[in-house]
C-alpha positions, 0 to 999 in steps of 0.5 A: 500500500502506498505510503500516502494511501496508508496515511489517509487510511489512518486519518479516516479511522481517526475521523470516524472514531472522533465523529462516532464518539462525538469527541472534542476537536482537541481529542482528535490529535490524541486519537490520531497518535494512538492510531499511528502507533497501532497501524503505522508505527513506522510512518514517515509522514506523520506531519501530513496526517496531523495536518489532515486531521487538524484541518478537517476537524477545524473546518468540519462545519464548512465541509458539512455545508458543502456536502449538504449542498452537493447532496441535498437529498441526503442529510448528514444524519442519513449518510453512513458515518464512514462515507460522511468522513470520507467526504470530509477528508476528500473535500478538505484536500480538494478545497484547502490542500496545496494543489501542487502537492495534492492535485484535485484528481488525486484528492477525489480518486483517493477518497473514492478508493477509501470509500470502496475499501471501508464503506458499503457497496455504493459508497464509492459511487456516492463519494464520486458523485458528491466530490464530482459535483464540487469539482465541477463547481470549482471549474474542474481544476487540473482537467487538462492533466488527464486524458482518461475518458469517462463512460457516458450514461445515456441521457434518455436512460436516466430517471427523471426527478421533477422540481419547481422554482421561482423568480420571486418579485415584489413591487415597492411603489414604482420599484420592483425587487427580486428575492434571491438566495445565496449558496455556499459556492458563492452564487446568487440563485433561485429558490427551488425544491422537489415536487411531490407526486400529487402536487401541481407545479403551481401548488408545489412552488407556493409550498416550496417558496414558503418553506425556504424563504418564508414568503407567500407567493402567487405564481403569475406565469411559467418563465422557463425550464432547466434540466441538469444531471445529478448523482444519487447514491442509490440510482446513480445519475438522474435528470433533474427537471426544474420548472421556473415560475414568475411569482409575485409576493408582498413586500415582506421580510425574507426568512431563510430556512436553516438548511444546508447549502444556502447561507443568505437571502435578500431582496434586490432592486431589479438593476442591482440583481442583474449585476450579481454572480449567477450560474450560467444556466440561471442567468437567461431565466432571470433575464427573461423574468426581468424583461417580462417585468419591465415590459408588460407587453412581453409575454413569457412563453416558457 
C-alpha cells in the first residue's frame, strides 16, 4: 500500500472514531497518535496526517455545508458515518490542500478508493458523485492533466426527478425587487425544491417558496425550464427537471430556512440583481423574468 494511501487510511479511522464518539476537536490529535502507533508505527509522514486531521476537524462545519449542498437529498444524519468522513477528508484536500502537492484528481480518486475499501457497496459511487459535483463547481481544476475518458450514461436512460422554482418579485411603489438566495459556492440563485407526486407545479412552488424563504407567493406565469444531471447514491445519475415560475409576493421580510447549502437571502432592486454572480444556466431565466417585468407587453412563453 502506498505510503500516502496508508496515511489517509489512518486519518479516516481517526475521523470516524472522533465523529462516532462525538469527541472534542482537541481529542482528535490524541486519537490520531494512538492510531499511528497501532497501524503505522513506522510512518514517515506523520506531519501530513496531523495536518489532515487538524484541518478537517477545524473546518468540519464548512465541509458539512458543502456536502449538504452537493447532496441535498441526503442529510448528514442519513449518510453512513464512514462515507460522511470520507467526504470530509476528500473535500478538505480538494478545497484547502496545496494543489501542487495534492492535485484535485488525486484528492477525489483517493477518497473514492477509501470509500470502496471501508464503506458499503455504493459508497464509492456516492463519494464520486458528491466530490464530482464540487469539482465541477470549482471549474474542474487540473482537467487538462488527464486524458482518461469517462463512460457516458445515456441521457434518455436516466430517471427523471421533477422540481419547481421561482423568480420571486415584489413591487415597492414604482420599484420592483427580486428575492434571491445565496449558496455556499458563492452564487446568487433561485429558490427551488422537489415536487411531490400529487402536487401541481403551481401548488408545489407556493409550498416550496414558503418553506425556504418564508414568503407567500402567487405564481403569475411559467418563465422557463432547466434540466441538469445529478448523482444519487442509490440510482446513480438522474435528470433533474426544474420548472421556473414568475411569482409575485408582498413586500415582506425574507426568512431563510436553516438548511444546508444556502447561507443568505435578500431582496434586490431589479438593476442591482442583474449585476450579481449567477450560474450560467440561471442567468437567461432571470433575464427573461426581468424583461417580462419591465415590459408588460412581453409575454413569457416558457
